[in-house]
Structure formats: C-alpha cells, structure tokens
N, C-alpha and C positions, 0 to 999 in steps of 0.2 A: 487520518492518523497524525498528520502534522499539527493540526489544531489540538487534538487530544494530547499530543506531546507538549505543546505550549502550556496547556493547563495542568500538566502532570505535577503533582506535589502541592498544588494550591488548595486541594480539598474540594474544588469546584467540579461538578459534573456538567458535561456538555449535553444540552438538549438537542434533539435531532433538528429542530427548527433553526437553532443557532448554527449547527454544522452545515446544514443545507445552504443557509444564506451566506455564511462566511466563505464557503468553498464553491459556491455557485453550482450546486448539484441538486437536481430535483429530489425532494424529500422521499418520495416513494422509491426511487432508485437507490438513494443512500440507505434507506432502511434495509434493502436486500443485501447491500455490501456490509453493513454493520452486523447483520445476522451471520454472514460468513466469517467475519472477523471474530465475532464472539464464539462461534462454534470451533474455531481454531485456537481459542485461548489467548487471543491478542488483546481483546478488550473485555470489560465487564459492563453489565448494564444493571440499572436499578429502576424498578417501576414506581409509578406514583407521581404525585404532584412535585415531589422533591427529587425525582429520578433523573436519569440521564446516563451518559456513557463516560467511561474512564479507561485508561490503559490498564491491562492486567499485569504488565511488567514495566520496568523503567524504559524510557525511550531508547536508551543506549543499548538495550538488549533486544530491540526489535529492528530487524533489517527490512529493506525494501523487498528482498527476496521472500521473507516471511509473508508479507502482504500479497505479493504476486501469487504465491502458492495458495494462500487462503482464498483469494478471489478467483483465480483462474485454474488452480490445480497444477500448474506447471509453468515453466518459463520457456517460451518460444519452442513449443513442441511442433515438429514438422509432421504434416500428414500428407497423404496422397501416394502416388505411384513412385516407387524408388527403384524400379527396374530399368533396364536399358543402360546404355553407356553413360549418359548424363545423369540419370537418376541416382546411381550409386555415389558418384562424385559429389553431386549436390547435397545428398544426405550427409556425407562426410564434412563438407564445408559448413553446412547449417549446424551440425552438431558442435563444431569448433566455435562458431559464432555464438551459439547458445551458451556454451561453457564460459566464454569470455564475459557475456552479459550477466550470467548467473554469478560469477565471481565478483563483478562490480556491484551488483544488486545486494550481495551478501555483505559487502564491505561498507555500504552506506546505511547508517542507522538513523532513526527518527530524531535523535537528539541533534544530529548534524543538520537535518532538514529544518527542524524547528528553530535552530539558532541562526540560520541564514536569513537575512532580510533581502528581498529582491532589490537588485540594483536600480536606482532611480536614474532614468534617462532624461536629460534635458535637451530639447531641440531648439536651436536658434535659427 
C-alpha cells in the first residue's frame, strides 16, 4: 500500500513483480494480499499487458486500520478461554490495548507512510 501510495496520481500502475521486489514479499503471497485489498475496495486492478494495481481512493483516505481489517478481518482479536479469575481481567486489558492500537492505526494514513523516508543510519 505504501508503494501504491507513492505512485498515486502519477497514472502509473504497479505490476505485482515490481511490488514484490520493492517490498521484499513473495509474489504468490502478495497476490493473496492484493486480492483481499481489492475485495475491500482499497485498490483496483487492471488486467493485461498494460495492467497492474492502483489505489481505489487517495492515500490520505486509507488508514492502516483499513488494511488490517481487509487482510486480517480484525485488529488484535483475543481468542481462547476467558473464564476464571485471570481470564476475565485479561480480556478487559486486551480489549483496552486493542482499542488503543485501533485508534492509532486509524490515525495513520498511507500518505503519511509514503511521504516518510527511512532514516539513514551511519555507523563509524
């Protein structure tokens, strides 16, 4: 999504091979992710020799939470046994943690991610 955000507005479509290489993700795995993103209306695809992928909306309208939900269906959902003295409290704490992470993920949009260059570290 970050690379698609960088290309947004250029008219250029990103091919899966380019995305896989630039983001260091196996193309087969990336294809599965792209399908989920397309099914959730976050990206569009075009087939053919001049095909590829592009964002369906401007990057400032797509949050990290949108992508988490598209790919995983939820944000930090707790599963397992919630009974007993510790289980109920753990569920309450986990729900609070998930709400905090969800709020942060909703606040970060892909225009912010795409505009940030990784800091270069120099070691002497």
